[in-house]
ZAMARGU-4260 file (C-alpha; in steps of 0.2 Angstrom, whole numbers, plus 5000, padded with zeros to 4 digits):
<rodrens>
0) 4915/4954/5090 | 4909/4936/5086 | 4916/4926/5100 | 4914/4909/5091 | 4925/4915/5077
5) 4938/4923/5089 | 4939/4906/5099 | 4939/4896/5083 | 4954/4906/5076 | 4964/4903/5092
10) 4960/4885/5095 | 4978/4880/5099 | 4981/4868/5114 | 4991/4881/5122 | 4983/4897/5117
15) 4966/4906/5120 | 4961/4923/5124 | 4960/4930/5141 | 4942/4931/5147 | 4945/4949/5151
20) 4951/4953/5134 | 4934/4946/5127 | 4924/4959/5135 | 4937/4973/5132 | 4936/4988/5121
25) 4940/4979/5105 | 4951/4992/5099 | 4967/4982/5099 | 4972/4965/5096 | 4973/4953/5110
30) 4985/4943/5121 | 4985/4924/5125 | 4983/4913/5140 | 4984/4894/5142 | 4968/4885/5139
35) 4961/4868/5132 | 4961/4865/5114 | 4947/4871/5103 | 4945/4862/5087 | 4940/4872/5072
40) 4927/4868/5059 | 4934/4862/5042 | 4936/4876/5030 | 4936/4867/5013 | 4919/4861/5007
45) 4918/4842/5006 | 4909/4840/4990 | 4923/4847/4978 | 4926/4831/4968 | 4926/4840/4951
50) 4940/4852/4956 | 4957/4846/4951 | 4970/4843/4965 | 4987/4848/4960 | 5003/4841/4966
55) 5019/4851/4969 | 5038/4848/4966 | 5050/4857/4978 | 5063/4866/4967 | 5073/4873/4981
60) 5073/4875/5000 | 5078/4891/5009 | 5081/4894/5027 | 5066/4903/5036 | 5066/4911/5054
65) 5057/4898/5065 | 5052/4911/5077 | 5042/4921/5063 | 5023/4918/5065 | 5021/4922/5046
70) 5005/4931/5042 | 5010/4940/5026 | 5023/4936/5012 | 5028/4946/4997 | 5043/4945/4984
75) 5049/4961/4978 | 5066/4967/4970 | 5075/4951/4975 | 5070/4951/4993 | 5055/4944/5003
80) 5045/4955/5014 | 5036/4947/5028 | 5023/4952/5041 | 5023/4942/5057 | 5009/4941/5070
85) 5006/4938/5089 | 5002/4954/5099 | 5018/4961/5107 | 5029/4951/5094 | 5022/4957/5077
90) 5035/4964/5065 | 5037/4970/5047 | 5054/4963/5040 | 5064/4962/5024 | 5073/4946/5021
95) 5087/4939/5010 | 5079/4923/5003 | 5096/4914/5000 | 5101/4915/5018 | 5085/4919/5028
100) 5094/4934/5036 | 5083/4948/5042 | 5091/4964/5035 | 5078/4976/5040 | 5064/4976/5053
105) 5052/4986/5063 | 5041/4980/5078 | 5023/4985/5078 | 5016/4993/5094 | 5012/4979/5107
110) 4993/4981/5105 | 4993/4976/5087 | 4993/4958/5079 | 5001/4959/5062 | 4993/4951/5047
115) 4994/4951/5028 | 5004/4963/5018 | 5007/4968/5000 | 5018/4980/4991 | 5011/4993/4978
120) 5017/5009/4970 | 5032/5010/4982 | 5022/5007/4998 | 5020/4993/5009 | 5002/4990/5015
125) 5000/4979/5031 | 4985/4973/5040 | 4981/4970/5058 | 4969/4957/5064 | 4956/4964/5076
130) 4961/4982/5077 | 4952/4987/5061 | 4967/4997/5056 | 4980/4995/5042 | 4997/5003/5041
135) 5006/5011/5026 | 5025/5012/5025 | 5038/5019/5014 | 5046/5004/5005 | 5064/5009/5007
140) 5064/5016/5024 | 5050/5007/5033 | 5044/5024/5039 | 5026/5024/5044 | 5017/5036/5031
145) 4999/5032/5034 | 4985/5022/5041 | 4968/5016/5034 | 4953/5009/5042 | 4942/4994/5038
150) 4926/4987/5047 | 4931/4968/5047 | 4945/4957/5053 | 4961/4959/5043 | 4968/4942/5037
155) 4977/4942/5020 | 4982/4956/5007 | 4987/4956/4989 | 4985/4968/4974 | 4981/4966/4955
160) 4990/4982/4950 | 4974/4992/4952 | 4966/4987/4969 | 4971/4980/4986 | 4964/4963/4988
165) 4959/4958/5006 | 4953/4943/5015 | 4944/4944/5032 | 4942/4925/5037 | 4925/4922/5029
170) 4922/4917/5010 | 4922/4935/5005 | 4936/4945/4997 | 4936/4964/4996 | 4944/4975/4983
175) 4950/4991/4990 | 4955/5007/4982 | 4973/5010/4987 | 4971/5029/4989 | 4953/5031/4997
180) 4953/5014/5004 | 4935/5013/5000 | 4928/4995/4995 | 4926/4995/4976 | 4920/4977/4974
185) 4917/4961/4984 | 4919/4943/4978 | 4912/4928/4986 | 4923/4912/4985 | 4915/4895/4981
190) 4921/4878/4977 | 4907/4871/4966 | 4891/4877/4976 | 4899/4878/4993 | 4907/4893/5001
195) 4926/4892/5006 | 4929/4901/5022 | 4944/4905/5032 | 4953/4913/5017 | 4969/4918/5024
200) 4986/4924/5016 | 4984/4930/4998 | 4994/4931/4982 | 4989/4937/4965 | 4997/4926/4952
205) 4994/4928/4933 | 4976/4934/4935 | 4971/4922/4948 | 4970/4924/4967 | 4980/4911/4977
210) 4974/4909/4995 | 4980/4900/5010 | 4965/4892/5019 | 4968/4893/5038 | 4972/4876/5045
215) 4972/4867/5028 | 4988/4861/5019 | 4980/4867/5002 | 4981/4883/4993 | 4965/4888/4983
220) 4968/4894/4965 | 4953/4906/4963 | 4946/4914/4947 | 4947/4932/4951 | 4932/4936/4940
225) 4919/4923/4946 | 4926/4918/4963 | 4926/4900/4959 | 4940/4889/4965 | 4949/4882/4949
230) 4960/4870/4958 | 4968/4865/4975 | 4987/4865/4976 | 4991/4851/4988 | 5005/4855/5000
235) 5002/4841/5013 | 5019/4832/5010 | 5028/4848/5014 | 5016/4854/5029 | 5017/4837/5037
240) 5036/4839/5039 | 5036/4857/5044 | 5021/4859/5056 | 5027/4856/5074 | 5013/4863/5083
245) 4994/4866/5081 | 4996/4884/5075 | 5012/4881/5065 | 5001/4880/5049 | 5004/4883/5031
250) 5003/4902/5028 | 5013/4912/5016 | 5013/4914/4997 | 5025/4924/4987 | 5027/4926/4968
255) 5042/4932/4959 | 5034/4938/4943 | 5051/4942/4934 | 5058/4924/4937 | 5041/4915/4937
260) 5045/4908/4954 | 5032/4903/4968 | 5037/4902/4986 | 5028/4895/5001 | 5031/4894/5020
265) 5021/4893/5036 | 5020/4900/5054 | 5036/4896/5063 | 5042/4885/5049 | 5061/4882/5048
270) 5061/4883/5029 | 5054/4892/5014 | 5051/4882/4998 | 5052/4887/4980 | 5039/4875/4972
275) 5033/4870/4955 | 5014/4866/4953 | 5012/4851/4942 | 5001/4851/4927 | 4994/4834/4931
280) 4980/4832/4943 | 4968/4820/4952 | 4950/4823/4955 | 4944/4822/4972 | 4939/4831/4988
285) 4950/4836/5002
</rodrens>
């Protein structure tokens, strides 16, 4: 395990990994103890002046569970499906968007830190952070029907109707066969000539990959063929009002394909937002 990346991801002023966990077996996700703040490096490249920055308009605001440490979000059949994190508190849940009510939920075993999720062919696929293990559930019952391995950290998950699309916290996205779970393709993500790291929660929207960038108020719109960032979606006006802690960052993108609606939220946010991305843009870096 790369200790620098581990500490970087858990830099919060009140959170850090226990020293004993750092030298543990590495087979499960870890717990927190109090420790000083660790400031992460900036994930968005600085020389991105030719990439459009797109504003958003809030179409509607919905309630969201402020205790949900959102790691994955998906819209399906009129409901939101959400994966929440923190070892010992991680869940998979089905949520009614209009009310924010959790209508179905299971809790992961305490050693796992829930991460991204996606729904494909009647199954829910859910990642865990450090355990190198994902879970497969029946969509209707949430019954666990399978597991799958991977050799990286697990961050975000989406699909393009053929492959699972997975982020790992670097600038590399993996395409994974949903049956064999073998890696069929890797895609490196760049803004101009600079790599974009800390790719987090993912959503596949109209042939593009939308990616949260950990600790950034922007979403990257990525060309799924070339890996180039096509535009930044700027959500700083929303994030500045919702973020009430170091780790309460923007994270969670869901797309309603039938209704052509885009939803965003964050970790421990009280609201979920339906947004419209404006066509106009300004040029400039972050």
